[in-house]
C-alpha positions in Angstrom: -5.7 5.6 17.0 -5.7 8.2 14.2 -3.1 10.5 12.8 -3.2 13.8 11.0 -1.1 13.2 7.9 0.3 15.9 5.6 0.0 15.4 1.9 3.6 15.7 0.8 3.1 15.0 -2.9 0.4 13.9 -5.4 1.1 12.6 -8.9 -1.2 11.5 -11.7 -0.6 7.9 -12.7 -3.5 7.5 -15.2 -6.5 9.8 -15.8 -8.4 8.0 -13.0 -5.5 6.9 -10.7 -3.5 9.2 -8.5 -0.6 8.6 -6.2 -0.3 10.3 -2.8 2.7 10.5 -0.4 1.6 11.2 3.2 3.7 12.0 6.2 3.0 12.1 9.9 5.8 14.2 11.6 7.9 12.1 14.0 6.2 8.8 13.0 7.7 5.9 11.1 5.3 3.5 9.4 6.0 -0.1 10.2 3.6 -2.7 8.7 3.5 -6.0 6.9 2.9 -5.6 3.2 -0.8 -6.0 2.5 -2.0 -4.3 5.6 -4.1 -1.2 5.3 -4.7 2.2 6.8 -8.0 4.1 6.6 -8.9 7.5 5.3 -11.4 9.2 7.6 -13.5 12.3 7.0 -17.0 13.8 7.4 -19.5 13.9 4.6 -22.7 15.7 5.5 -23.7 14.0 8.8 -21.9 10.8 8.1 -18.4 9.7 9.2 -16.7 8.0 6.2 -13.9 5.5 6.8 -12.3 3.7 3.8 -9.4 1.3 3.8 -6.4 1.8 1.5 -3.2 -0.3 1.3 0.2 1.4 1.3 2.1 0.8 -2.0 5.5 1.7 -0.6 7.8 -0.5 1.5 7.5 -0.3 5.3 10.0 1.5 7.5 9.6 5.0 6.1 8.3 8.3 7.4 6.1 8.4 4.4 3.1 6.4 3.4 2.3 6.0 -0.3 -1.2 5.4 -1.4 -2.4 4.7 -5.0 -6.1 5.6 -5.3 -8.4 5.1 -8.3 -11.2 7.6 -8.5 -14.7 6.3 -8.9 -17.5 8.6 -10.0 -19.7 7.5 -7.1 -16.8 7.0 -4.7 -16.9 9.4 -1.7 -13.4 8.6 -0.4 -11.7 8.4 -3.8 -13.2 11.7 -4.9 -12.3 13.2 -1.5 -8.7 12.1 -1.9 -8.4 13.2 -5.5 -9.1 16.8 -4.4 -6.2 16.8 -2.0 -3.1 18.8 -2.8 0.4 19.0 -1.3 0.1 20.8 2.1 -3.4 19.6 2.8 -4.0 17.2 5.8 -5.8 13.9 5.9 -6.9 11.9 8.9 -5.6 8.3 8.7 -6.2 5.3 11.0 -3.6 3.0 12.4 -2.2 0.4 10.0 -4.0 -2.9 10.5 -5.4 -6.0 8.8 -4.4 -9.5 8.1 -3.1 -10.5 4.7 -2.1 -14.0 4.0 0.7 -15.1 1.7 0.6 -18.6 0.4 4.0 -19.8 -0.9 3.9 -22.4 -3.6 7.0 -24.2 -4.7 8.2 -23.2 -8.2 6.5 -19.8 -8.0 8.7 -16.8 -7.8 6.1 -14.8 -5.8 3.3 -16.1 -3.6 -0.4 -15.5 -4.3 -1.8 -12.7 -2.2 -5.3 -12.9 -0.8 -7.1 -10.9 1.8 -9.5 -13.0 3.8 -12.5 -14.4 1.9 -12.5 -11.5 -0.6 -10.9 -11.7 -4.0 -11.7 -8.1 -5.2 -9.4 -6.2 -2.9 -7.4 -4.8 -5.9 -3.8 -4.9 -6.7 -2.4 -2.6 -4.0 -1.6 -5.4 -1.5 0.3 -7.2 -4.2 2.2 -4.1 -5.2 3.6 -3.6 -1.7 4.2 -7.3 -1.1 6.0 -7.8 -4.4 8.5 -5.2 -3.2 8.9 -6.7 0.2 8.9 -10.4 -0.7 12.3 -10.6 -2.5 14.0 -8.8 0.4 12.5 -11.1 3.0 12.9 -14.3 0.9 16.0 -14.0 -1.3 16.3 -16.6 -4.1 18.3 -19.8 -3.4 20.9 -21.1 -5.7 20.4 -24.6 -7.0 23.1 -27.1 -6.4 24.2 -27.0 -10.1 25.2 -23.4 -9.6 23.7 -22.3 -13.0 20.7 -20.5 -11.4 21.5 -16.9 -10.8 19.4 -14.1 -9.4 19.8 -10.4 -10.5 21.6 -9.8 -7.1 24.4 -12.2 -8.1 25.6 -9.7 -10.7 25.9 -6.9 -8.2 
C-alpha cells in the first residue's frame, strides 16, 4: 500500500543533511521505532524505491525523515529537491528491527538484521521511544534517581 504524502516542512540540518516532515491527510503513523517507509518515484524508465527510517516518535499525523544527500544518490537527491507543498509517494511502514537489552546499559544496541551500516536513523527514533516504554527502575537504596523523579 502506498500513500501520497504532502511535504509540510523541510529544514537544513547540515550542508548535506535535510529534515522533512510529511503528512498524509487523515492518516496516523503507527510503527515500532526502527521500522522504515519507502520513498518511491520514477527516474527515466526505472522505478526507484528506497527505505528511510522515521526519526520522530510514532502516533503522529506526521512522519519525520532525516536524509543525507549523496552525490550519486538518486533518492537522496530527489528528496533534497522537495519543498513544502510538494507531494511524495511513500510505502507502508514495515521492517523488523531488533533491540537487544543488556543489563547495566541505559539503552539497548540497535541492529537491523545482518546489516551494520543502516545508519543512525533507527537509533534516533528508538532512543526517543525506549525511555517511555521502559522507564528506569529505582534501586532499593533509593539513591538512584531518574530525570523524571524531579518533575
